[in-house]
N, C-alpha and C positions, 0 to 999 in steps of 0.2 A: 650646518647640521652635522651632528655627531651620533654615532651608534657603535656599539661593541658587537663584534662577531667572533665566531670560532672557525678556524680553518679546518675543513673536513676532507679536503682532497688537494693533492698537489699534482699538477700535470705540466711538466716542463717548466716554462717560465710563468705559468698561470696557477692561481690557487682558487679553490671554491670555498666561499665563506658562508656559513649559516648564520643568519641574523633573525632573532625573534622579533616579530613585529610588535611594536608597542601599542597599548590600548589608546584609542583616540580620545576618550572622555576623561578617564582617570578619576571618575567619581563613584558613587554608590552603585556598583554593578549588580547587587542583589535586586534592586528595584527596577532594573532596566531589562527590556526584552530584546535589545538590539544584538545581543550575543557577540559584542565586540571584545569581550574579555577572553574569548577563546584564543589560545596561543597559535599563531600562524608563523611557521618558520619559512623564511625566504632564503633561497640559495642564489648567490651572485658570484660571478666569475670576475677576478681582477688580475692585473699584471702583478707578479710577485716582485715588487720593487724593494721589499724589506727582507727578502730571503726567509720568509716564514715557513714553518713546517706544520704538518698535520697535528692538531691539538693545541696550537698556539692561539691565544686570545689577542685580537687586534682591534685597534680603534680606527674606525672609518670616518674620515672627515670629508664632507662635501662642501664646496663653495656655494654660498646662498644664491649667488647670481646664476650659477649653473642650474639649480633647481627651479629658480624663477623662470628662466628661459625655457626649460623643459615643460613646466606646467603651462606656460603661455602657448607652446606648440601643441600640447595635447588637448587643451580646452579652447584656446582662442582660435586656432586654425579652423576646426569644424564649424564653430559659430560664425566666423567671418565668411566662410564659403557658403553657409546656409543663407545668411543675410544678403550677400551679394547676388547669389543666384535667385533669391526671392525677388529682389528689386529688379534685376535684369530681366527675368522671365515675365514679370508683370508688364514691362514695357515692350517686350518682343512678341509674346504670345498673342495671337489675334483671334483666339476662340472667344465667342460671346456666349453668354448664358450663365447659369448658376454653377456649373461645374468648372469654370475657369480657375477659380481660387483653389479648389481642391486639387486640380491637376498641377497647378504651379507649386502648391505645397508638397505634393508627392514627389515631383521632380527635384525640388530643392532638398527634400529629405534624403533622396537617393544620392544626390551629389554630396551632401554632407557625410553620408555613410561611406562614400567612395574616398573621402579625404583620409580615411583610415590607411589606405594604401600609400598616400603621400607621406603620412606620418611614419609609416613603417619604413619607407625608403630613407627619410631623413633620420630616423632613429638609428639606422646602421651607421650613418656618418657620425652621429653623436656618440655612439658606443665606441667607434674607432678612435675618437679623440677623448674618450672618458678618462684615460690615464692622467691627463693633464688637469682634470677637474676633481679627481678623487685622490686624497692623501691617506696612505695607510701608515699606521704607527703600531709597533709592537708594544703590548702591555706587560 
């Protein structure tokens, strides 16, 4: 995955890069009401391995395996936690009646929501090792 960014800030050994988020569909935006064509600028902080200065345009290359692992973490972990808790609670909970399924669903949903904190903790480790997975090149 490649994208072009503009260095907007230099802070010691780190730079802040502004990247304009690309449109997801790329088709006839006049007929679409999804409003994806609005430009969204994302600011990201990177280790300045290329000695870039404010105003420089840079190419940001990310390894595809890195993004695949990250997407698996963000989408797969909550789904896995939800399904495991759903199955485990259906075996463990000894409530009888009509509300058993609703209670199990609510508890599983809460556990899935709590997986956000697990992802947040793992994200800090991934961000710490991000410099090995992102390659910056000066344009």
